[in-house]
A tleap script that builds the chain and sets N, CA, C and O, in Angstrom:
source leaprc.protein.ff14SB
mol = sequence {
  NMET HIE ILE LEU SER ILE LEU ASP ILE LYS
  LYS MET ILE PRO VAL PRO THR ASP CYS TYR
  GLU ARG ILE ASP PHE ASN GLU LEU GLU ASP
  ILE ARG TYR LYS ASP LEU PHE GLN LYS GLU
  TYR ALA PHE CCYS
}
set mol.1.N position { 0.899 -1.139 0.110 }
set mol.1.CA position { 0.223 -0.030 -0.131 }
set mol.1.C position { 0.955 1.255 0.107 }
set mol.1.O position { 1.653 1.439 1.104 }
set mol.2.N position { 0.720 2.393 -1.117 }
set mol.2.CA position { 1.188 3.459 -0.601 }
set mol.2.C position { 0.242 4.236 -0.075 }
set mol.2.O position { -0.954 4.240 -0.366 }
set mol.3.N position { 1.096 5.239 1.114 }
set mol.3.CA position { -0.166 6.326 1.086 }
set mol.3.C position { 0.040 7.504 0.595 }
set mol.3.O position { 1.217 7.806 0.397 }
set mol.4.N position { -0.861 8.349 0.309 }
set mol.4.CA position { -0.697 9.594 -0.683 }
set mol.4.C position { -1.310 10.597 0.501 }
set mol.4.O position { -0.553 11.557 0.650 }
set mol.5.N position { -2.281 10.635 1.241 }
set mol.5.CA position { -2.141 11.767 1.761 }
set mol.5.C position { -2.917 10.862 3.305 }
set mol.5.O position { -3.386 9.725 3.346 }
set mol.6.N position { -2.797 11.919 4.445 }
set mol.6.CA position { -3.428 11.260 5.698 }
set mol.6.C position { -4.140 12.633 6.359 }
set mol.6.O position { -3.756 13.802 6.360 }
set mol.7.N position { -5.316 12.009 6.908 }
set mol.7.CA position { -6.641 12.710 7.540 }
set mol.7.C position { -6.083 13.195 8.992 }
set mol.7.O position { -6.158 12.098 9.546 }
set mol.8.N position { -5.662 13.918 9.828 }
set mol.8.CA position { -5.192 13.650 11.037 }
set mol.8.C position { -6.633 14.690 11.839 }
set mol.8.O position { -6.732 15.904 12.014 }
set mol.9.N position { -7.403 13.743 12.110 }
set mol.9.CA position { -8.268 14.265 12.404 }
set mol.9.C position { -8.090 14.993 14.257 }
set mol.9.O position { -9.060 15.556 14.764 }
set mol.10.N position { -7.374 14.916 14.672 }
set mol.10.CA position { -6.969 15.256 16.191 }
set mol.10.C position { -6.441 16.386 15.753 }
set mol.10.O position { -6.407 17.128 16.735 }
set mol.11.N position { -5.933 17.036 14.666 }
set mol.11.CA position { -5.259 18.199 14.464 }
set mol.11.C position { -6.351 19.359 13.651 }
set mol.11.O position { -6.074 20.491 13.252 }
set mol.12.N position { -7.242 18.856 13.603 }
set mol.12.CA position { -8.429 19.412 12.830 }
set mol.12.C position { -8.879 20.752 13.877 }
set mol.12.O position { -8.792 20.495 15.077 }
set mol.13.N position { -9.309 22.034 13.535 }
set mol.13.CA position { -9.390 22.798 14.389 }
set mol.13.C position { -11.552 22.911 14.016 }
set mol.13.O position { -12.118 22.014 13.392 }
set mol.14.N position { -12.084 23.780 14.404 }
set mol.14.CA position { -13.398 23.837 14.324 }
set mol.14.C position { -13.887 24.943 12.812 }
set mol.14.O position { -13.353 26.039 12.979 }
set mol.15.N position { -14.540 24.917 11.761 }
set mol.15.CA position { -14.859 25.671 10.801 }
set mol.15.C position { -15.991 26.057 10.418 }
set mol.15.O position { -16.902 25.231 10.374 }
set mol.16.N position { -16.158 27.054 10.142 }
set mol.16.CA position { -17.510 27.421 9.794 }
set mol.16.C position { -18.261 26.703 9.051 }
set mol.16.O position { -17.722 26.531 7.958 }
set mol.17.N position { -19.367 26.150 9.147 }
set mol.17.CA position { -20.526 25.227 8.050 }
set mol.17.C position { -20.545 25.946 6.803 }
set mol.17.O position { -20.819 25.157 5.898 }
set mol.18.N position { -20.375 27.069 6.399 }
set mol.18.CA position { -20.257 27.636 5.063 }
set mol.18.C position { -18.901 27.263 4.376 }
set mol.18.O position { -18.722 27.219 3.159 }
set mol.19.N position { -18.008 27.011 5.313 }
set mol.19.CA position { -16.586 26.656 4.637 }
set mol.19.C position { -16.031 25.287 4.235 }
set mol.19.O position { -14.838 25.062 4.026 }
set mol.20.N position { -17.026 24.398 4.148 }
set mol.20.CA position { -16.935 23.161 3.639 }
set mol.20.C position { -18.200 22.366 2.869 }
set mol.20.O position { -19.366 22.760 2.830 }
set mol.21.N position { -17.854 21.585 2.486 }
set mol.21.CA position { -18.946 20.782 1.625 }
set mol.21.C position { -18.877 18.963 1.977 }
set mol.21.O position { -17.913 18.241 1.724 }
set mol.22.N position { -19.995 18.595 2.525 }
set mol.22.CA position { -20.014 17.298 2.906 }
set mol.22.C position { -20.152 16.351 1.524 }
set mol.22.O position { -20.847 16.675 0.561 }
set mol.23.N position { -19.374 15.144 1.608 }
set mol.23.CA position { -19.174 14.644 0.834 }
set mol.23.C position { -19.728 13.402 0.749 }
set mol.23.O position { -19.405 12.638 1.659 }
set mol.24.N position { -20.592 12.912 -0.219 }
set mol.24.CA position { -21.344 11.546 -0.575 }
set mol.24.C position { -20.248 10.239 -1.182 }
set mol.24.O position { -20.351 10.373 -2.401 }
set mol.25.N position { -19.511 9.355 -0.990 }
set mol.25.CA position { -18.863 8.954 -1.841 }
set mol.25.C position { -19.378 8.317 -2.734 }
set mol.25.O position { -18.814 8.138 -3.813 }
set mol.26.N position { -20.881 7.725 -2.364 }
set mol.26.CA position { -21.724 6.882 -3.353 }
set mol.26.C position { -21.919 8.001 -4.731 }
set mol.26.O position { -21.833 7.481 -5.843 }
set mol.27.N position { -22.094 9.022 -4.682 }
set mol.27.CA position { -22.490 10.249 -5.496 }
set mol.27.C position { -21.168 10.724 -6.575 }
set mol.27.O position { -21.343 11.497 -7.517 }
set mol.28.N position { -19.891 10.123 -6.243 }
set mol.28.CA position { -18.843 10.397 -6.856 }
set mol.28.C position { -19.094 9.535 -8.247 }
set mol.28.O position { -19.641 8.434 -8.181 }
set mol.29.N position { -18.754 9.978 -9.247 }
set mol.29.CA position { -19.145 9.405 -10.707 }
set mol.29.C position { -17.234 8.782 -11.147 }
set mol.29.O position { -17.110 7.784 -11.857 }
set mol.30.N position { -16.072 9.468 -10.657 }
set mol.30.CA position { -14.969 8.875 -11.260 }
set mol.30.C position { -14.843 8.073 -10.016 }
set mol.30.O position { -14.893 8.470 -8.852 }
set mol.31.N position { -14.629 6.583 -10.587 }
set mol.31.CA position { -14.045 5.576 -9.571 }
set mol.31.C position { -12.915 5.725 -9.275 }
set mol.31.O position { -12.844 5.332 -8.111 }
set mol.32.N position { -11.820 6.098 -9.641 }
set mol.32.CA position { -10.415 6.635 -8.983 }
set mol.32.C position { -10.603 7.133 -7.839 }
set mol.32.O position { -10.180 6.635 -6.796 }
set mol.33.N position { -11.576 8.669 -7.974 }
set mol.33.CA position { -11.579 9.582 -7.025 }
set mol.33.C position { -12.279 8.977 -5.759 }
set mol.33.O position { -11.886 9.171 -4.609 }
set mol.34.N position { -13.444 8.165 -6.138 }
set mol.34.CA position { -14.227 7.441 -5.279 }
set mol.34.C position { -13.118 6.345 -4.248 }
set mol.34.O position { -13.209 6.297 -3.022 }
set mol.35.N position { -12.273 5.664 -4.935 }
set mol.35.CA position { -11.762 4.544 -4.541 }
set mol.35.C position { -10.645 5.465 -3.505 }
set mol.35.O position { -10.423 5.121 -2.344 }
set mol.36.N position { -10.008 6.672 -4.153 }
set mol.36.CA position { -9.161 7.427 -2.923 }
set mol.36.C position { -9.842 7.643 -1.945 }
set mol.36.O position { -9.576 7.201 -0.828 }
set mol.37.N position { -10.781 8.326 -2.208 }
set mol.37.CA position { -11.931 8.784 -0.499 }
set mol.37.C position { -12.022 7.869 0.028 }
set mol.37.O position { -11.850 8.029 1.237 }
set mol.38.N position { -12.345 6.287 -0.434 }
set mol.38.CA position { -12.730 5.380 0.342 }
set mol.38.C position { -11.700 4.832 1.276 }
set mol.38.O position { -11.878 4.312 2.377 }
set mol.39.N position { -10.374 5.090 0.499 }
set mol.39.CA position { -9.639 4.046 1.382 }
set mol.39.C position { -8.766 5.216 2.547 }
set mol.39.O position { -8.168 4.891 3.572 }
set mol.40.N position { -8.940 6.630 1.978 }
set mol.40.CA position { -8.515 7.521 2.934 }
set mol.40.C position { -9.037 7.491 4.435 }
set mol.40.O position { -8.481 7.704 5.512 }
set mol.41.N position { -10.303 7.149 4.078 }
set mol.41.CA position { -11.968 7.539 5.313 }
set mol.41.C position { -11.420 5.878 5.864 }
set mol.41.O position { -11.505 5.741 7.084 }
set mol.42.N position { -10.997 4.907 5.254 }
set mol.42.CA position { -10.795 3.763 5.804 }
set mol.42.C position { -9.762 3.923 6.793 }
set mol.42.O position { -10.009 3.778 7.991 }
set mol.43.N position { -8.477 4.250 6.304 }
set mol.43.CA position { -7.115 4.532 7.043 }
set mol.43.C position { -7.644 5.266 8.461 }
set mol.43.O position { -7.157 4.940 9.544 }
set mol.44.N position { -8.807 6.402 8.328 }
set mol.44.CA position { -8.559 7.009 9.436 }
set mol.44.C position { -8.990 6.485 10.719 }
set mol.44.O position { -8.732 7.099 11.754 }
savepdb mol mol.pdb
quit
C-alpha cells in the first residue's frame, strides 16, 4: 500500500459550516477518485 495523504482528525480545528462541503462517496462519478476517498476514510 502506498499512502498518498493522511487526514489527522486530532489536529483539525472547528470550521464554519459554510466553509466546507460534505461529500457522499456514493455520488462520486470518477471511480478512481471515489476509491481514493474510501481508502483515506478507511485509513483514519
